[in-house]
N, C-alpha and C positions, 0 to 999 in steps of 0.2 A: 580102658583107662586113658588112652590117647584122646578119645572124644571128650571124656570128662575133664581132663586137664586143659586141653587146648581148644575146646569149643564151648563147653558149658561154663567153665570157670571164668573165661574172659567176658562172656555176656552177663553173667551174674555180677561181676565186678563193675562193669560199665553201667548196669542198671542201678546198682547201689550208689555209684558215683553221681549219676544224673539225678535220680529221684531223691537221694539223700540231701543233695544241695538244695533242691527245690523245697523239701520239707524243712530243712534247717532255716532257710531264708524266710519261709512262711511262718514258722512257729518259734524261732529263736533268733530274731534279728539282733537283740541286745547281746547275745552270746557270740555273734559273728565278729570275733576280734582275736587279736594275737594274745590277749591277756598279758600285756607287757609287764615285765618285772624289773624294768630299769630303775625304778625308784628304790629298789632294795639293794642293788649292786650294779655298778657300771664299768668297773675296771676290766673284768674278764669279758663282759658283754661287748665292750668296744673292740676286743680282739677276736673273739669267737664268732660274733654275728656277721661282720663283713666277710670273714674268711669262709664261713659256711654259705652265705647267700651268693657271693660272687662265684664261688666254686660250683654251687648247684645250678646257677644260671648257665654256666658254660656246659655243664653236664646235660642240662635240659636241651640246649640248642644242639649239642652233639647228637642226642637221641632223636631229635626231630629231623636233623639232616640225614642220619643213618637209617631211620626206620620209615620215614614218610617219603623222602625223595628216592625214587628208583635209581638203581645203579646205572641204567642206560642213560638217564638224564645227565648225570655228572660226566659220564664219558662223552656225551654228545657235545658238551661245552669245553672239552679238551682236558678234563681232569682225569688222569690215568688212575688205575687201581692202585698202583704202587704209591703215587703221590697222596692219594686219599688215605691210604692205609697208614702212612707215616704220620700225617697230620692228625688223623683221628686217634692213633695210639698215643702220640706224644701229648697232645692237648687233653685227651681223655684221662690219661694217667695223672698228669699234673692237677687237673681239675678235681679228679677223684680223691687224690691225697689231700688237697686243700679242703674239700667238702668234709671228708672224714675227720681231719684235724679240727676244723671249726666245730663240728658236731661233738667231738670228744670234749672240747673246751666248754661248750654249752651244757653238756651232761654233767661234767665235773662241777661246774658252777651251780647247777640246779641241785646237785646232791650235797655240796659242802656249805652252801650259803643258807643258813637257817630259814629266813623268811621266804626265800625262793623255793626251798624244798617244801615248806608248809603249804605254799600256794600251788604245788604240783598235784594234779588230779590223776586218777587211774587212767583216764584217756591219754593224758600226757605221757605217762610211762609206757603205755602200749604203743603210742605213736613213735616215741623215741626208739623203742626196741625194733619195731618193724622197719622204720626208716634206716636205722643203723645197719640192720641185717641186709637190707636191699643195697645200700651203698657198698658194704664190704663184699658182697657177692659180685656186684658189678665190677668193682675194682679187681677182685681176685680173678674173675673170668678174663678180663683184659690182659692182666699180667701173665696168667698161666697160658693163655692161648697165643698171644701176640708178642710177648717178650721172652718168656721161658720156653714156649713151644714153637712149633713151626708156622704158626699163624692160622687164623680161621676167618673166612669171609662170611660174616653173618648176613651180609646184604643179599646173599643168594638163598638163604633159608629163613632166618628169623624175620627179616624185613618183609618179604612177600607174605609170610604168615600173618604178621601184624596188620598189613594192609587188607588182607583177605577178610579179617574180622569185620572191618568197617564197610566192606563191599557186600557183606552178608553171603560170602562164598568161602567159608573157613576151610583152610587146608591144614589139618592137624599133622599130616605126615611130614610136612616141612619142619615143624618144631620137634617132632618126635626124634628126628635124627640129629638134633643139635647136641653139643657137648653138655654134660651134666651141670656144670657151673652156670652156663647160660640158661638152662632150663630152670634151675633154682632161682636165679636172678629174676627171670620172668615171673615165676610163681610168687615170689616175695613182692614184686611190683604190683601184681594183681591184688594181693592182700592189702597193700598200702592204698591202692585206689579204692578198695571196698570200704575201708575205715576212714578214708579222707574226710568225707562230709561231717563226720562226728567228732573231729578234732580241731585244734587251732590252725591246721593247715588250710582251712577255708579262706584265710586272709590272703592267700596267694591269688585268688580269683577276684579280688576287689581292688579298687583304686579310688583314692579320695578326690574324685572329680568334682563332687559337690563343693569342695573348699574353694573352687575357682569362681563360683557364682554366689556363694552365701554372703550376706552382709557382714560388715566388720563388727567385731565385738568391742563395744565401747566401755572403757574403764574410766571411772571418775574418782578423783581423790576427795577426801573430806578434810576440812580444816580441823586441826587438833584442838584449837581454842575457839570458843564462840566469839563472833564479831560484834554482837549486840547484847541487849539485855534479855532477849528471848532465848530460852534454853534450846539447844539443838534438837532437831527431830531425829527420831530413830528411823533407820532404814534409808533407802535411796530416794533422792529427790528427782522429779521429772527433768529430763534434759530439755534444753531450749535450742 
């Protein structure tokens, strides 16, 4: 079971993540979008979207710092374990609450605003469910272990396991000894990465760089009244 959960499942999720994005970009370029629903409702969106996106950005940066950067590196530059622990727990908890609050607003908006709910697909519902479960489990693990409990240094177990996957030297025993909430959080994250390419989350991997070099879009007005005896032509006239 340990091999299945902490060796096989991560590689399956990574394979689906990479190949799924390549497939999606090759065969569904027009579907590679956020499928924005701002035209249907903007009041709740103006609150929930920034709250969720800024929160998830801090959460993402925190995960990169905690999982990718070894503990020895931060200690080498003078960041003690106690200082790192305090900053990670405080910022992680605040960012997690903001992310969860923003997601709750977006889900409420999607469920209660008729046109937005009509435009919601099954993939959207699955994505919201898995994303919500992942955030809740991550926040619960942080609070239970580091605020209510005696603390847990995941950089000695979960982080080395995470890096071992990419070095193709997986160490499942490190993850097998982690607290259950951290294990569930990791498993839900693997499910999220597996379905990622087939949802609107693909927009996170794109940036509108083409807008910097594309030509201007020219709009021309038409006179409401004809200026001569000739009747006005239908359609656009060539620009000069």
